[in-house]
C-alpha positions, 0 to 999 in steps of 0.5 A: 447566915453562912452558906452551906457551901462556904468553905466546901472547896477547901474542906470537901475532903475533911467533910467527906472523911467525917461524913463517911466515918459518922455513917459507919461508926457510933460516937460523938465529935470533938473539934480542937480549933474552930474556924470553917470546919465548925460549920461542917462539924455542926451540920454533921452532928445534926445529920447524925444526931451526935454531940459536937464538942467545940474547943478553942482558946479565943474568946473573940473567935467563939463570940464572933461565931456565936453571932453568925448563923450556921457555925454552932447547932443545938448539939454543940458544947462550946468550951473556951479555954486550953484543950488540956483544961478541956480534957480535965474539966469536961466529962467526954462521951465516946468519940467517933471523929476528932479534928485537931487544929488548935495549937500548932506546936508538936507538944500541944498537938501530941497532948491533944492526940493522946488525950483524944485517943482515950475516948476514941471508939473502935474504928473512929478516926483522928484528923490532924491538920497542918501536917505537911507544910509546903516548905521550911517557912511554913513551919512557924507557929502561925502557919503549920508549926511543928505538927508535921513532927507528930505525923512523922512519929505516928507514921513509924508507930505500928499501933496506927494506920495513918494516911496524909492527903497533901491537898485540900484544907489549904494544901498543908496536909490533912492526916487521917489516923485510926488505931490499927485493927489486928486482922487475921488476913494481915498474917496471910 
């Protein structure tokens, strides 16, 4: 059985962001790329009675996680395959939280972001991992890859609010993105 504290030190920020959002925003959860975060997405889906979609390409990873208590819950929908195929084949419900940590290639992450955006509810968030590699040697695909390029692109796009935390989640950047809400006070 997986201890609920497992990974909390590394992913406490991720857990807090999701918990806070799910408390305030209706919608389900999407996790692209499974791992320690799967524990938190499952726990929070049960806490808030939300469906959680888990997407990963690795058959062995999914099978290993299925054999370990604590990774999946009764609200889990598990999809093994490429995320682009997932978006084509699965009828998604509105999403309040999306976590993207599958492929580490800019093109794939941008596709995941844009596909997820279509289902994101007002005030929902998209969390991107691996957005702030510590140095150039971390920009290989097996580490942070080129996810940082999407972060840079989103920072320049005035349709979004984005904030990148340099710490937590293995200290390689955790970016939270939301659609910018046009507010009257912004004109002040």
